[in-house]
C-alpha positions in Angstrom: 8.5 -49.4 64.6 9.4 -48.8 60.9 6.9 -51.5 59.9 4.1 -49.9 61.9 4.8 -46.5 60.2 5.0 -48.2 56.8 1.7 -50.0 57.0 -0.4 -48.0 59.5 1.0 -44.4 59.2 -0.1 -41.7 61.6 -2.5 -38.8 61.6 0.0 -36.3 60.5 1.0 -38.3 57.4 -2.6 -38.8 56.5 -3.3 -35.0 56.8 -0.3 -34.3 54.5 -1.5 -36.8 51.9 -5.0 -35.4 52.0 -3.7 -31.8 51.5 -1.6 -33.0 48.5 -4.7 -34.6 47.0 -6.7 -31.5 47.4 -4.0 -29.4 45.9 -3.7 -31.7 42.9 -7.5 -31.4 42.3 -7.3 -27.6 42.5 -4.5 -27.5 40.0 -6.5 -29.7 37.6 -9.6 -27.5 38.0 -7.6 -24.3 37.4 -5.7 -25.8 34.4 -9.1 -26.9 33.0 -10.5 -23.3 33.4 -7.4 -21.8 31.8 -7.6 -24.2 28.8 -11.3 -23.5 28.4 -10.7 -19.7 28.4 -7.9 -20.1 25.8 -10.1 -22.2 23.5 -13.0 -19.6 23.7 -10.6 -16.8 23.0 -9.0 -18.7 20.1 -12.4 -19.6 18.5 -13.5 -15.9 18.9 -10.3 -14.7 17.2 -10.6 -17.2 14.4 -14.3 -16.3 13.8 -13.5 -12.6 13.7 -10.9 -13.3 11.0 -13.2 -15.6 9.1 -11.0 -18.7 9.8 -13.4 -20.5 12.0 -16.1 -20.1 9.4 -13.8 -21.6 6.8 -14.0 -25.0 8.4 -17.6 -25.0 9.6 -19.7 -22.8 7.2 -19.9 -23.6 3.5 -23.3 -22.1 2.8 -23.6 -18.9 0.7 -25.0 -15.7 2.2 -24.6 -12.0 2.2 -26.2 -9.4 4.6 -25.5 -6.4 2.4 -27.5 -4.8 -0.5 -27.8 -6.8 -3.7 -30.3 -4.6 -5.5 -29.0 -2.8 -8.7 -29.4 1.0 -8.8 -28.5 2.9 -11.9 -25.5 5.1 -11.3 -24.3 6.2 -14.7 -23.3 9.8 -14.8 -24.1 12.1 -17.7 -20.6 13.4 -18.1 -18.7 10.1 -17.7 -17.3 11.0 -14.2 -17.5 8.5 -11.3 -18.0 8.7 -7.6 -15.7 6.5 -5.4 -18.5 6.0 -3.0 -20.8 4.9 -5.8 -18.1 2.5 -7.0 -17.9 0.8 -3.7 -21.7 0.5 -3.4 -22.2 -0.8 -6.9 -19.4 -3.3 -6.9 -20.5 -4.9 -3.7 -24.0 -5.8 -5.0 -22.3 -8.6 -6.9 -20.7 -10.2 -3.8 -21.1 -14.0 -4.2 -22.1 -13.6 -7.9 -20.7 -16.6 -9.8 -17.4 -16.5 -11.6 -16.5 -18.3 -14.9 -13.2 -18.1 -16.7 -13.4 -16.1 -19.9 -16.9 -14.7 -19.4 -16.6 -11.2 -20.8 -20.2 -10.2 -21.8 -20.8 -6.6 -20.8 -24.3 -5.6 -19.6 -25.9 -2.5 -18.2 -27.5 -3.8 -15.0 -27.0 -6.9 -13.0 -25.4 -9.7 -15.1 -27.6 -12.7 -15.7 -24.8 -15.2 -15.9 -21.3 -15.8 -14.4 -18.6 -13.1 -14.8 -14.9 -13.3 -15.4 -12.2 -11.4 -13.5 -11.5 -8.7 -16.1 -15.2 -8.5 -17.0 -16.1 -7.7 -13.4 -13.8 -4.7 -13.4 -15.1 -3.6 -16.8 -18.7 -4.1 -15.6 -18.2 -1.8 -12.6 -16.8 1.1 -14.7 -19.3 0.6 -17.5 -22.2 0.8 -15.0 -20.6 3.9 -13.4 -19.7 5.9 -16.5 -21.6 4.4 -19.4 -18.3 3.3 -21.0 -16.2 0.2 -20.5 -12.7 1.0 -19.2 -11.2 -1.3 -21.9 -13.2 0.3 -24.7 -10.5 2.8 -25.8 -7.6 0.4 -25.7 -5.8 -0.4 -28.9 -4.5 -3.6 -27.4 -5.8 -6.9 -28.9 -4.8 -9.2 -26.1 -6.8 -10.5 -23.1 -9.3 -8.1 -21.4 -6.9 -7.7 -18.5 -4.2 -6.4 -20.9 -6.7 -3.8 -22.2 -7.5 -2.7 -18.7 -3.8 -2.3 -18.0 -3.5 -0.2 -21.2 -6.2 2.1 -20.0 -4.6 2.8 -16.6 -1.4 4.3 -15.2 1.0 2.9 -12.6 0.8 3.9 -9.0 2.6 2.7 -5.8 0.9 0.6 -3.2 1.2 3.6 -0.8 -0.7 5.8 -3.3 -3.7 3.5 -3.7 -7.1 5.2 -3.8 -10.6 3.7 -4.0 -11.2 2.7 -7.6 -7.5 1.8 -8.5 -7.0 -1.6 -10.0 -4.7 -4.4 -8.8 -3.0 -6.9 -11.1 -1.3 -10.2 -10.2 1.4 -9.8 -12.9 2.6 -7.6 -15.8 0.6 -8.5 -19.0 2.4 -11.2 -21.0 1.1 -12.7 -24.2 -2.2 -14.6 -23.7 -1.6 -15.5 -20.0 -4.5 -15.0 -17.6 -3.9 -12.0 -15.4 -6.1 -11.8 -12.3 -7.5 -8.3 -11.6 -9.5 -6.6 -8.9 -10.6 -3.1 -7.7 -9.2 -1.5 -4.5 -12.1 -0.4 -2.3 -10.3 0.7 0.9 -9.0 -0.8 4.1 -10.6 -3.4 6.5 -8.9 -3.7 9.8 -5.9 -1.8 8.5 -5.5 -4.3 5.6 -5.9 -3.3 2.0 -9.1 -4.7 0.5 -9.9 -5.6 -3.1 -13.2 -6.7 -4.6 -12.7 -9.2 -7.4 -14.2 -12.1 -9.3 -12.1 -15.0 -8.0 -11.7 -18.6 -9.3 -11.8 -22.0 -7.7 -9.9 -21.0 -4.5 -12.9 -18.7 -3.7 -15.5 -21.3 -4.5 -18.6 -21.9 -2.3 -21.5 -24.3 -2.2 -23.1 -24.2 -5.6 -20.4 -21.8 -6.9 -17.7 -24.4 -7.7 -15.9 -22.2 -10.3 -15.6 -19.2 -7.9 -17.4 -16.0 -7.0 -17.1 -12.3 -6.4 -15.6 -11.6 -3.0 -13.9 -8.9 -1.0 -10.4 -10.1 -0.1 -7.5 -8.7 2.0 -4.4 -8.3 -0.1 -1.0 -10.0 0.6 -1.9 -11.4 4.0 -2.7 -14.8 5.5 -6.0 -13.4 6.9 -9.4 -14.4 5.4 -12.2 -11.9 5.2 -16.0 -12.1 5.5 -16.9 -8.4 5.6 -17.8 -5.8 3.0 -16.8 -2.1 3.4 -19.9 -1.4 5.4 -19.4 -4.1 7.9 -21.9 -6.5 6.4 -21.0 -10.2 6.5 -20.8 -12.6 3.6 -20.2 -16.3 3.7 -18.1 -18.3 3.2 -15.1 -16.1 4.1 -12.6 -15.4 1.3 -8.9 -16.1 1.1 -6.6 -13.2 0.4 -5.4 -11.8 -2.9 -1.9 -11.4 -4.2 -2.0 -8.2 -6.2 1.4 -6.7 -6.6 0.9 -4.2 -9.5 -1.4 -1.2 -9.1 -2.9 1.0 -11.8 -5.1 4.1 -11.8 -7.9 3.9 -14.4 -8.1 6.7 -16.9 -11.3 8.2 -15.7 -12.3 11.2 -13.6 -13.5 10.6 -10.0 -15.5 13.5 -8.6 -15.1 12.5 -5.0 
């Protein structure tokens, strides 16, 4: 009797086995669907934060305005709105360490970190921010000298971020605060090799989120640039000694 059951089974056993097989197939199908949904959601989240693009897109592009418009005021004052618009026309402009040539209008060649900040204020007010400084050190030190300290919670558009307190001839990375993107503080700056892109191996001008792990690929108007930019690590904040009208 036991041998017959072992080798031939019965209809009830066969039905139970078939039900189990169907249940296993259903579980595999549902598990596959859940994994697919998780992958789609993860890729969407990474793409929104610019991380997906980091691995798959190396080409350089920018959807925003790149045309230069003269914004110099007659009285030396500046508009915060104009500052944002002007600074963003240089997104993806090439960076080169030590390049400090100051021009009225769009620069022809690469631009350094401090020179980018000076260029923005020069093209807004007609005077370089560093011009009145009595300091003889690096350009970033002269920018520090012509600004006053503020707390991170006090940041306003047009304030300047520094990576360290000026010290001798050491390079001090600087950028301009232009507002918040997704509740993260955003700085526009001319960054070095960690911000490089195809054909811009030394770096470029980008908008970065500050002190976060998130990458960014948006300007302040929602226009996309590519590749996305790593964050900045500005920890000292200064207010330039100029008058903003709005």
